[in-house]
C-alpha positions in Angstrom: -53.6 57.3 288.9 -50.2 56.8 288.2 -51.1 53.9 286.0 -53.5 55.9 284.0 -50.6 58.1 283.0 -49.1 55.2 281.3 -52.1 53.2 280.1 -54.0 56.1 278.6 -51.1 57.3 276.4 -50.4 53.6 275.4 -54.0 53.0 274.5 -54.2 56.3 272.7 -50.9 55.4 271.0 -52.4 52.1 269.9 -55.5 53.8 268.7 -53.4 56.4 266.9 -51.2 53.6 265.4 -54.3 51.7 264.2 -55.8 54.9 262.6 -52.4 55.7 261.2 -51.9 52.3 259.8 -55.4 52.3 258.3 -54.9 55.7 256.9 -51.5 54.7 255.5 -53.1 51.7 253.8 -55.8 53.9 252.3 -53.3 56.5 251.2 -51.1 53.8 249.6 -54.2 52.4 247.8 -55.2 55.8 246.6 -51.6 56.5 245.6 -51.5 53.2 243.6 -54.9 54.0 242.0 -53.7 57.5 241.2 -50.4 56.1 239.8 -52.4 53.6 237.7 -54.7 56.4 236.5 -51.7 58.6 235.7 -50.0 55.6 233.9 -53.2 54.9 232.0 -53.6 58.6 231.1 -50.0 58.7 230.1 -50.4 55.5 228.1 -53.6 56.9 226.5 -51.8 60.1 225.7 -48.8 58.3 224.3 -51.2 56.1 222.2 -52.9 59.2 221.1 -49.6 60.8 220.3 -48.4 57.7 218.5 -51.7 57.6 216.5 -51.2 61.3 215.6 -47.6 60.7 214.6 -48.7 57.7 212.5 -51.5 59.7 210.9 -49.1 62.6 210.2 -46.5 60.1 208.7 -49.3 58.6 206.6 -50.4 62.1 205.5 -46.8 63.1 204.8 -46.3 59.8 202.8 -49.5 60.5 200.9 -48.4 64.1 200.1 -44.9 62.9 199.1 -46.5 60.3 196.9 -48.9 62.8 195.4 -46.0 65.3 194.9 -43.9 62.5 193.3 -46.7 61.6 191.0 -47.3 65.2 190.1 -43.5 65.7 189.4 -43.5 62.5 187.3 -46.6 63.8 185.4 -45.0 67.2 184.9 -41.8 65.5 183.8 -43.7 63.3 181.4 -45.6 66.3 180.0 -42.4 68.2 179.7 -40.7 65.3 178.0 -43.7 64.8 175.6 -43.7 68.5 174.7 -39.9 68.4 174.2 -40.2 65.4 171.9 -43.0 67.0 170.0 -41.0 70.2 169.6 -37.9 68.2 168.5 -40.0 66.3 165.9 -41.5 69.6 164.7 -38.0 71.1 164.5 -36.7 68.1 162.6 -39.6 68.3 160.2 -39.0 72.0 159.6 -35.3 71.4 159.2 -35.9 68.6 156.6 -38.4 70.8 154.8 -36.2 73.8 154.7 -33.2 71.7 153.7 -35.1 70.3 150.7 -36.3 73.8 149.9 -32.7 75.1 150.1 -31.6 72.2 147.8 -34.4 73.0 145.3 -33.6 76.7 145.5 -29.9 76.0 145.0 -30.7 73.9 141.9 -33.0 76.7 140.7 -30.3 79.3 141.3 -27.8 77.2 139.3 -30.3 76.9 136.4 -31.1 80.6 136.5 -27.4 81.5 136.6 -26.8 79.3 133.5 -29.8 80.8 131.8 -28.5 84.3 132.7 -25.1 83.5 131.3 -26.6 82.2 128.1 -28.8 85.3 127.8 -25.8 87.6 128.4 -23.9 85.7 125.8 -26.8 86.0 123.3 -27.2 89.7 124.2 -23.5 90.2 123.6 -23.8 88.4 120.3 -26.9 90.4 119.3 -25.2 93.7 120.3 -22.1 92.7 118.3 -24.4 91.9 115.3 -26.3 95.1 115.8 -23.1 97.1 116.0 -21.8 95.3 112.9 -25.0 95.9 111.0 -25.0 99.6 112.1 -21.4 99.8 111.0 -22.2 98.2 107.6 -25.2 100.5 107.2 -23.0 103.5 108.0 -20.4 102.3 105.6 -23.0 101.8 102.9 -24.4 105.3 103.6 -20.9 106.7 103.3 -20.4 104.8 100.0 -23.8 106.0 98.8 -22.9 109.6 99.6 -19.5 109.1 98.0 -21.2 107.6 94.9 -23.7 110.5 94.8 -20.9 113.0 95.1 -19.0 111.2 92.4 -22.1 111.2 90.2 -22.6 115.0 90.8 -18.9 115.6 90.1 -19.1 113.5 86.9 -22.3 115.3 85.9 -20.7 118.6 86.5 -17.7 117.6 84.5 -19.9 116.3 81.7 -22.0 119.5 81.9 -18.8 121.5 81.9 -17.3 119.7 78.9 -20.6 119.8 77.1 -20.8 123.5 77.8 -17.2 123.9 76.6 -17.9 121.8 73.5 -21.1 123.7 72.8 -19.3 127.0 73.2 -16.4 126.0 71.0 -18.0 125.5 67.5 
């Protein structure tokens, strides 16, 4: 029985070693499979993440291109509007400049005409004043002549009355 104390534990130890070795092999296999599955899941997740990043970059690039195109379009519209406004302003400036030149010529002509009219008015006023002066002088001469005639008539009447009374 003494031998059984050694043989049984050794046999049991061998059995336990076999089961342990088999279990260890199975555990390593499962660990490798699990590691492969984790690696595949991680690779799939990274691929998914890379695809999402690529998609977001593409979307960002599309939005940036669209925004750039929109900005260029707005800039072109703004430029076209500015050019049209500049052309309109240039046309208005040219038109108003020509109108100002014409008005200036017209003002010069009207000022000359006004000066001529003032000169003719002055001449006419002087002529009217001279004519009025001549008329007044003639009226004064007429009155003087009439008074002279009356005085002469009175003197002749007085002499005739004195001659008629003297015989």
